[in-house]
DSSP file (Angstrom, degrees, kcal/mol; ACC not computed):
  #  RESIDUE AA STRUCTURE BP1 BP2  ACC     N-H-->O    O-->H-N    N-H-->O    O-->H-N    TCO  KAPPA ALPHA  PHI   PSI    X-CA   Y-CA   Z-CA
    1    1 A M              0   0    0      0, 0.0    36,-2.8     0, 0.0     2,-0.8   0.000 360.0 360.0 360.0 149.2  -12.7    5.4    1.3
    2    2 A K  E     -a   37   0A   0     34,-0.2    71,-3.4    69,-0.1    72,-1.0  -0.867 360.0-173.1 -89.8 114.0   -9.5    5.4   -0.6
    3    3 A I  E     -ab  38  74A   0     34,-2.2    36,-2.0    -2,-0.8    72,-0.2  -0.945  14.5-144.1-119.6 120.7   -7.4    2.9    1.5
    4    4 A A  E     -ab  39  75A   0     70,-2.6    72,-2.9    -2,-0.5     2,-0.5  -0.478   7.9-151.7 -74.8 149.2   -3.7    2.4    0.8
    5    5 A V  E     + b   0  76A   0     34,-2.2    36,-0.4    70,-0.2     2,-0.3  -0.996  23.0 171.7-122.1 125.7   -2.2   -1.1    1.2
    6    6 A A  E     + b   0  77A   0     70,-2.9    72,-3.0    -2,-0.5    73,-0.5  -0.945  11.7 129.2-135.4 154.4    1.4   -1.3    2.2
    7    7 A G        -     0   0    0     -2,-0.3    73,-0.1    70,-0.2    74,-0.1  -0.942  63.7 -44.6 179.2 178.4    3.9   -3.9    3.2
    8    8 A P        +     0   0    0      0, 0.0    16,-0.1     0, 0.0    73,-0.1  -0.364  47.6 165.5 -61.9 138.7    7.3   -5.1    2.3
    9    9 A Y        +     0   0    0     11,-0.0    11,-0.2    12,-0.0    12,-0.2   0.640  51.5  85.8-113.4 -48.6    7.9   -5.5   -1.4
   10   10 A S        +     0   0    0     10,-0.1     3,-0.0     2,-0.0    73,-0.0  -0.235  52.5 151.8 -58.7 141.0   11.7   -5.8   -1.6
   11   11 A A        -     0   0    0      1,-0.0     6,-0.1    -3,-0.0    -2,-0.0  -0.966  55.5-103.1-163.4 162.0   13.0   -9.3   -1.1
   12   12 A P  S    S+     0   0    0      0, 0.0     2,-0.3     0, 0.0    -1,-0.0   0.803 100.1  40.2 -65.5 -29.6   16.1  -11.3   -2.2
   13   13 A T  S  > S-     0   0    0      1,-0.1     4,-2.2    -3,-0.0     5,-0.2  -0.836  78.0-122.2-123.0 158.7   14.3  -13.3   -4.9
   14   14 A E  H  > S+     0   0    0     -2,-0.3     4,-2.5     1,-0.2     5,-0.2   0.885 114.2  56.2 -60.9 -39.5   11.7  -12.6   -7.6
   15   15 A R  H  > S+     0   0    0      1,-0.2     4,-2.3     2,-0.2    -1,-0.2   0.919 108.5  46.4 -60.0 -45.0    9.4  -15.3   -6.0
   16   16 A E  H  > S+     0   0    0      2,-0.2     4,-2.3     1,-0.2    -1,-0.2   0.880 111.0  51.8 -67.6 -37.9    9.5  -13.6   -2.6
   17   17 A R  H  X S+     0   0    0     -4,-2.2     4,-2.4     2,-0.2    -1,-0.2   0.917 110.6  49.3 -62.9 -41.3    8.8  -10.2   -4.2
   18   18 A Q  H  X S+     0   0    0     -4,-2.5     4,-2.9     2,-0.2    -2,-0.2   0.907 109.2  51.6 -64.5 -41.2    5.8  -11.7   -6.0
   19   19 A E  H  X S+     0   0    0     -4,-2.3     4,-2.1     2,-0.2    -1,-0.2   0.906 110.5  49.3 -60.9 -41.6    4.6  -13.3   -2.7
   20   20 A N  H  X S+     0   0    0     -4,-2.3     4,-1.8   -11,-0.2    -2,-0.2   0.922 113.0  46.5 -62.8 -43.7    4.8   -9.9   -1.1
   21   21 A L  H  X S+     0   0    0     -4,-2.4     4,-2.7     1,-0.2    -2,-0.2   0.891 109.4  54.6 -65.9 -39.7    2.9   -8.2   -3.9
   22   22 A D  H  X S+     0   0    0     -4,-2.9     4,-2.5     2,-0.2    -1,-0.2   0.896 105.6  53.0 -61.2 -40.5    0.3  -11.0   -3.9
   23   23 A R  H  X S+     0   0    0     -4,-2.1     4,-2.0     2,-0.2    -1,-0.2   0.920 111.3  46.1 -60.4 -43.8   -0.3  -10.4   -0.1
   24   24 A M  H  X S+     0   0    0     -4,-1.8     4,-2.3     1,-0.2    -2,-0.2   0.920 113.8  48.4 -65.4 -42.7   -0.9   -6.7   -0.8
   25   25 A N  H  X S+     0   0    0     -4,-2.7     4,-2.3     2,-0.2    -2,-0.2   0.847 108.8  53.7 -68.4 -33.2   -3.2   -7.4   -3.8
   26   26 A Y  H  X S+     0   0    0     -4,-2.5     4,-1.9     2,-0.2    -1,-0.2   0.937 111.0  46.0 -64.2 -45.9   -5.2   -9.9   -1.8
   27   27 A A  H  X S+     0   0    0     -4,-2.0     4,-2.1     1,-0.2    -2,-0.2   0.903 112.0  52.3 -62.5 -40.4   -5.8   -7.4    0.9
   28   28 A A  H  X S+     0   0    0     -4,-2.3     4,-2.6     1,-0.2    -1,-0.2   0.891 106.3  53.4 -62.9 -39.3   -6.7   -4.8   -1.7
   29   29 A A  H  X S+     0   0    0     -4,-2.3     4,-2.5     1,-0.2    -1,-0.2   0.896 107.1  51.8 -62.8 -39.7   -9.2   -7.2   -3.3
   30   30 A Q  H  X S+     0   0    0     -4,-1.9     4,-1.2     2,-0.2    -1,-0.2   0.924 111.0  47.6 -61.7 -43.7  -10.9   -7.6    0.1
   31   31 A L  H  <>S+     0   0    0     -4,-2.1     5,-2.5     1,-0.2     3,-0.3   0.912 111.3  50.7 -64.0 -42.4  -11.1   -3.8    0.4
   32   32 A L  H ><5S+     0   0    0     -4,-2.6     3,-1.9     1,-0.2    -2,-0.2   0.921 107.9  52.2 -60.9 -44.7  -12.5   -3.5   -3.1
   33   33 A E  H 3<5S+     0   0    0     -4,-2.5    -1,-0.2     1,-0.3    -2,-0.2   0.763 106.0  55.9 -64.3 -24.3  -15.2   -6.1   -2.4
   34   34 A A  T 3<5S-     0   0    0     -4,-1.2    -1,-0.3    -3,-0.3    -2,-0.2   0.393 128.4 -97.5 -88.4   3.1  -16.2   -4.2    0.7
   35   35 A G  T < 5S+     0   0    0     -3,-1.9    -3,-0.2     1,-0.3     2,-0.2   0.572  83.6 121.8  98.2   9.8  -16.8   -1.1   -1.4
   36   36 A H      < -     0   0    0     -5,-2.5    -1,-0.3    -6,-0.1   -34,-0.2  -0.532  64.4-117.9-100.1 169.2  -13.5    0.8   -0.9
   37   37 A V  E     -a    2   0A   0    -36,-2.8   -34,-2.2    -2,-0.2     2,-0.3  -0.916  32.4-157.8-106.6 104.8  -10.9    2.0   -3.4
   38   38 A P  E     -a    3   0A   0      0, 0.0     2,-0.4     0, 0.0   -34,-0.2  -0.640   8.0-169.0 -86.4 140.9   -7.6    0.2   -2.6
   39   39 A L  E     -a    4   0A   0    -36,-2.0   -34,-2.2    -2,-0.3     2,-0.5  -0.996   9.0-171.2-131.2 132.6   -4.4    1.8   -3.8
   40   40 A I    >>  -     0   0    0     -2,-0.4     4,-1.3   -36,-0.2     3,-0.6  -0.974  13.0-154.4-123.7 115.4   -1.0    0.1   -3.7
   41   41 A G  H 3> S+     0   0    0     -2,-0.5     4,-1.8   -36,-0.4     3,-0.5   0.883  94.4  53.7 -57.5 -43.0    1.9    2.5   -4.5
   42   42 A V  H 3> S+     0   0    0      1,-0.2     4,-2.7     2,-0.2    -1,-0.3   0.821 103.0  58.6 -66.0 -29.2    4.2   -0.3   -5.8
   43   43 A N  H <4 S+     0   0    0     -3,-0.6    -1,-0.2     1,-0.2    -2,-0.2   0.853 108.2  46.3 -65.7 -33.3    1.5   -1.4   -8.2
   44   44 A A  H  X S+     0   0    0     -4,-1.3     4,-0.6    -3,-0.5    -2,-0.2   0.840 117.5  44.2 -73.7 -32.8    1.5    2.1   -9.7
   45   45 A A  H  X S+     0   0    0     -4,-1.8     4,-2.7     1,-0.1     3,-0.3   0.887  99.7  65.1 -81.7 -40.9    5.3    2.1   -9.9
   46   46 A L  H  X S+     0   0    0     -4,-2.7     4,-1.9     1,-0.2     5,-0.2   0.874  99.8  49.0 -59.8 -44.8    6.2   -1.3  -11.3
   47   47 A P  H  4 S+     0   0    0      0, 0.0     4,-0.5     0, 0.0    -1,-0.2   0.893 114.6  47.3 -62.5 -35.8    4.7   -1.0  -14.8
   48   48 A V  H >X S+     0   0    0     -4,-0.6     3,-1.4    -3,-0.3     4,-0.8   0.937 112.1  49.0 -67.3 -46.6    6.4    2.4  -15.3
   49   49 A L  H 3< S+     0   0    0     -4,-2.7     3,-0.3     1,-0.3    -1,-0.2   0.775  99.1  66.6 -67.4 -25.5    9.7    1.1  -14.0
   50   50 A S  T 3< S+     0   0    0     -4,-1.9    -1,-0.3    -5,-0.2    -2,-0.2   0.745 109.9  38.5 -66.2 -20.1    9.6   -1.9  -16.3
   51   51 A K  T <4 S+     0   0    0     -3,-1.4     2,-0.3    -4,-0.5    -1,-0.2   0.543 102.2  90.1-102.8 -11.2    9.9    0.5  -19.2
   52   52 A A     <  -     0   0    0     -4,-0.8     2,-0.7    -3,-0.3     5,-0.0  -0.608  61.6-150.6 -91.3 146.1   12.3    2.9  -17.6
   53   53 A T        +     0   0    0     -2,-0.3     2,-0.3     4,-0.0    -3,-0.1  -0.834  46.5 132.0-113.6  91.5   16.1    2.7  -17.9
   54   54 A M        -     0   0    0     -2,-0.7     3,-0.3    -5,-0.2    -2,-0.0  -0.957  55.2-135.6-141.4 157.6   17.3    4.2  -14.7
   55   55 A E  S    S+     0   0    0     -2,-0.3     2,-1.2     1,-0.2     3,-0.2   0.897  94.0  54.3 -81.8 -42.2   19.8    3.3  -12.0
   56   56 A H     >  +     0   0    0      1,-0.2     4,-1.4     2,-0.1    -1,-0.2  -0.598  57.2 155.8-100.7  74.3   17.9    4.2   -8.8
   57   57 A K  H  >  +     0   0    0     -2,-1.2     4,-2.7    -3,-0.3    -1,-0.2   0.846  69.6  59.8 -70.2 -34.6   14.7    2.2   -9.2
   58   58 A Y  H  > S+     0   0    0     -3,-0.2     4,-2.6     1,-0.2    -1,-0.2   0.931 104.9  50.2 -60.0 -44.3   14.0    2.0   -5.4
   59   59 A K  H  > S+     0   0    0      1,-0.2     4,-2.7     2,-0.2    -1,-0.2   0.908 111.3  48.9 -59.9 -41.6   13.9    5.8   -5.2
   60   60 A A  H  X S+     0   0    0     -4,-1.4     4,-2.5     2,-0.2     5,-0.3   0.909 109.4  52.2 -65.9 -41.4   11.5    5.9   -8.1
   61   61 A I  H  X S+     0   0    0     -4,-2.7     4,-2.8     1,-0.2    -2,-0.2   0.939 113.3  44.8 -57.5 -46.5    9.3    3.3   -6.5
   62   62 A M  H  X S+     0   0    0     -4,-2.6     4,-3.0     2,-0.2     5,-0.3   0.903 110.6  53.2 -67.8 -40.3    9.2    5.3   -3.3
   63   63 A D  H  X S+     0   0    0     -4,-2.7     4,-1.6    -5,-0.2    -1,-0.2   0.940 115.4  40.4 -59.3 -46.2    8.5    8.6   -5.1
   64   64 A I  H  X S+     0   0    0     -4,-2.5     4,-2.1     2,-0.2    -2,-0.2   0.924 115.8  51.0 -68.5 -44.2    5.5    7.1   -6.9
   65   65 A S  H  X S+     0   0    0     -4,-2.8     4,-2.5    -5,-0.3    -2,-0.2   0.916 110.6  48.2 -60.7 -44.3    4.3    5.2   -3.9
   66   66 A L  H  X S+     0   0    0     -4,-3.0     4,-1.5     1,-0.2    -1,-0.2   0.854 109.2  53.6 -67.6 -33.1    4.4    8.3   -1.7
   67   67 A A  H  < S+     0   0    0     -4,-1.6     4,-0.4    -5,-0.3    -1,-0.2   0.897 110.8  47.0 -66.3 -38.9    2.6   10.4   -4.3
   68   68 A V  H >< S+     0   0    0     -4,-2.1     3,-1.7     1,-0.2    -2,-0.2   0.933 109.1  54.2 -64.5 -46.2   -0.2    7.7   -4.3
   69   69 A I  H >< S+     0   0    0     -4,-2.5     3,-2.3     1,-0.3    -1,-0.2   0.820  92.4  72.6 -60.1 -33.4   -0.4    7.6   -0.5
   70   70 A E  T 3< S+     0   0    0     -4,-1.5    -1,-0.3     1,-0.3    -2,-0.2   0.765  97.8  49.9 -53.0 -26.6   -0.9   11.3   -0.3
   71   71 A H  T <  S+     0   0    0     -3,-1.7    -1,-0.3    -4,-0.4     2,-0.2   0.299  90.5 106.0 -99.2   8.9   -4.4   10.9   -1.7
   72   72 A C    <   -     0   0    0     -3,-2.3   -69,-0.2     1,-0.1     3,-0.1  -0.577  57.1-152.8 -96.0 154.7   -5.5    8.1    0.7
   73   73 A D  S    S-     0   0    0    -71,-3.4     2,-0.3    -2,-0.2   -70,-0.2   0.591  80.5  -5.6 -94.9 -15.6   -7.9    8.3    3.7
   74   74 A A  E     -b    3   0A   0    -72,-1.0   -70,-2.6    22,-0.2     2,-0.4  -0.953  65.3-130.8-165.1 172.3   -6.3    5.4    5.6
   75   75 A I  E     -bc   4  98A   0     22,-1.8    24,-3.2    -2,-0.3     2,-0.7  -1.000   4.1-148.5-140.5 141.0   -3.7    2.7    5.2
   76   76 A V  E     -bc   5  99A   0    -72,-2.9   -70,-2.9    -2,-0.4     2,-0.9  -0.950  18.2-163.7-102.7 112.0   -3.5   -1.0    5.8
   77   77 A L  E     -b    6   0A   0     22,-3.3   -70,-0.2    -2,-0.7     3,-0.1  -0.846   8.3-176.9 -99.4 100.9    0.0   -1.8    6.9
   78   78 A L        -     0   0    0    -72,-3.0     2,-0.3    -2,-0.9   -71,-0.2   0.856  69.0 -17.2 -70.5 -35.6    0.4   -5.5    6.5
   79   79 A A  S    S-     0   0    0    -73,-0.5    -1,-0.3    -3,-0.1     2,-0.2  -0.958  78.3 -95.7-163.8 155.3    3.9   -5.6    7.9
   80   80 A E        +     0   0    0     -2,-0.3     3,-0.1    -3,-0.1   -73,-0.0  -0.483  45.5 149.6 -81.0 148.3    6.7   -3.1    8.5
   81   81 A S     >  -     0   0    0     -2,-0.2     4,-2.8   -74,-0.1     5,-0.3  -0.920  59.8 -96.4-159.5 164.4    9.5   -2.4    6.1
   82   82 A P  H  > S+     0   0    0      0, 0.0     4,-1.5     0, 0.0     5,-0.1   0.928 125.2  40.9 -55.2 -45.1   11.5    0.8    5.6
   83   83 A G  H  > S+     0   0    0      2,-0.2     4,-2.0     1,-0.2     5,-0.1   0.926 115.4  49.0 -69.7 -44.9    9.3    1.8    2.5
   84   84 A A  H  > S+     0   0    0      1,-0.2     4,-2.7     2,-0.2    -1,-0.2   0.881 109.8  53.3 -62.4 -37.5    6.0    0.7    4.1
   85   85 A N  H  X S+     0   0    0     -4,-2.8     4,-2.6     2,-0.2    -1,-0.2   0.875 106.3  52.5 -65.8 -36.4    6.8    2.6    7.2
   86   86 A R  H  X S+     0   0    0     -4,-1.5     4,-1.4    -5,-0.3    -1,-0.2   0.906 110.2  48.6 -64.3 -40.1    7.5    5.8    5.1
   87   87 A E  H  X S+     0   0    0     -4,-2.0     4,-1.2     1,-0.2     3,-0.4   0.941 112.0  48.8 -63.4 -46.7    4.0    5.3    3.5
   88   88 A R  H  X S+     0   0    0     -4,-2.7     4,-2.6     1,-0.2     3,-0.4   0.919 106.7  56.5 -56.6 -45.6    2.4    4.9    6.9
   89   89 A D  H  X S+     0   0    0     -4,-2.6     4,-2.2     1,-0.2    -1,-0.2   0.822  99.3  59.8 -61.3 -32.4    4.2    7.9    8.3
   90   90 A V  H  X S+     0   0    0     -4,-1.4     4,-0.6    -3,-0.4    -1,-0.2   0.935 112.6  38.4 -59.1 -45.8    2.7   10.1    5.6
   91   91 A L  H  <>S+     0   0    0     -4,-1.2     5,-2.7    -3,-0.4     3,-0.4   0.844 111.3  57.5 -78.0 -33.6   -0.8    9.3    6.7
   92   92 A V  H ><5S+     0   0    0     -4,-2.6     3,-1.8     1,-0.2    -1,-0.2   0.921 103.8  54.4 -60.5 -42.5    0.0    9.3   10.4
   93   93 A K  H 3<5S+     0   0    0     -4,-2.2    -1,-0.2     1,-0.3    -2,-0.2   0.771 108.2  50.1 -62.5 -24.9    1.1   12.9   10.1
   94   94 A K  T 3<5S-     0   0    0     -4,-0.6    -1,-0.3    -3,-0.4    -2,-0.2   0.403 118.7-113.0 -91.8   1.8   -2.2   13.7    8.5
   95   95 A G  T < 5 +     0   0    0     -3,-1.8    -3,-0.2    -4,-0.2    -2,-0.1   0.713  66.1 149.5  75.4  20.5   -4.1   12.0   11.4
   96   96 A K      < -     0   0    0     -5,-2.7    -1,-0.2    -6,-0.1   -22,-0.2  -0.558  50.8 -95.9 -87.3 152.5   -5.4    9.2    9.2
   97   97 A P        -     0   0    0      0, 0.0   -22,-1.8     0, 0.0     2,-0.5  -0.330  27.7-151.2 -71.6 147.7   -6.1    5.7   10.5
   98   98 A V  E     -c   75   0A   0    -24,-0.2     2,-0.3   -22,-0.1   -22,-0.2  -0.982  15.6-175.0-117.2 125.8   -3.6    2.9   10.3
   99   99 A F  E     -c   76   0A   0    -24,-3.2   -22,-3.3    -2,-0.5     3,-0.1  -0.795  23.5-147.9-116.4 161.5   -4.9   -0.7   10.2
  100  100 A H  S    S+     0   0    0     -2,-0.3     2,-0.3   -24,-0.2   -24,-0.1   0.339  80.3  21.7-113.6   5.4   -3.0   -3.9   10.2
  101  101 A S  S  > S-     0   0    0      1,-0.1     4,-1.8   -74,-0.0    -1,-0.2  -0.971  74.1-116.2-160.8 158.5   -5.4   -6.0    8.1
  102  102 A A  H  > S+     0   0    0     -2,-0.3     4,-2.7     1,-0.2     5,-0.2   0.898 116.7  56.8 -62.8 -39.6   -8.1   -5.5    5.5
  103  103 A E  H  > S+     0   0    0      1,-0.2     4,-2.7     2,-0.2    -1,-0.2   0.904 105.3  50.2 -59.4 -42.4  -10.6   -7.0    7.9
  104  104 A E  H  > S+     0   0    0      2,-0.2     4,-2.3     1,-0.2    -1,-0.2   0.917 111.8  48.0 -63.0 -43.2   -9.7   -4.5   10.6
  105  105 A A  H  X S+     0   0    0     -4,-1.8     4,-2.4     2,-0.2    -2,-0.2   0.914 112.1  49.2 -63.4 -43.2  -10.2   -1.6    8.1
  106  106 A I  H  X S+     0   0    0     -4,-2.7     4,-2.3     2,-0.2    -2,-0.2   0.924 111.5  48.6 -64.1 -45.2  -13.5   -3.0    6.9
  107  107 A R  H  X S+     0   0    0     -4,-2.7     4,-2.5     1,-0.2    -1,-0.2   0.920 112.0  50.1 -59.6 -44.2  -14.8   -3.5   10.5
  108  108 A H  H  X S+     0   0    0     -4,-2.3     4,-2.2     1,-0.2    -2,-0.2   0.922 111.1  47.8 -60.7 -45.8  -13.8    0.1   11.4
  109  109 A C  H  X S+     0   0    0     -4,-2.4     4,-1.4     1,-0.2    -1,-0.2   0.886 111.8  50.0 -65.9 -38.6  -15.5    1.6    8.4
  110  110 A K  H  X S+     0   0    0     -4,-2.3     4,-0.7     1,-0.2    -1,-0.2   0.919 110.7  49.8 -63.6 -43.3  -18.7   -0.4    9.0
  111  111 A A  H >< S+     0   0    0     -4,-2.5     3,-0.6     1,-0.2    -2,-0.2   0.874 109.6  51.9 -63.1 -37.6  -18.7    0.7   12.7
  112  112 A Q  H 3< S+     0   0    0     -4,-2.2    -1,-0.2     1,-0.2    -2,-0.2   0.802 107.4  52.4 -69.2 -29.2  -18.2    4.4   11.6
  113  113 A S  H 3<        0   0    0     -4,-1.4    -1,-0.2     1,-0.2    -2,-0.2   0.588 360.0 360.0 -85.4  -9.3  -21.2    4.2    9.2
  114  114 A N    <<        0   0    0     -4,-0.7    -1,-0.2    -3,-0.6    -2,-0.2   0.453 360.0 360.0 -87.5 360.0  -23.6    2.9   11.8
């Protein structure tokens, strides 16, 4: 399955933003090791934005993140935030599952395959 990983990214300091990103990437690594394709919208956006000179970077992060989410079969929502909730809502409207940890998603997928 293609499983999105979402959670807060924005934070007051660079260290806190990195910690948020690390949490998402750790969950994504767990999904990858279980045979899934993890996708994190902010991971797709940040390298592009590092080269862009634009004023409204949050909007660009969300535009890219929401485009990535459109192609996912489920989402792991590690914690709520305005952006993560928007990502979740895209998949909820499509009737796709929402999980709150990589472990929960992995257990669900194993149960479905049995």
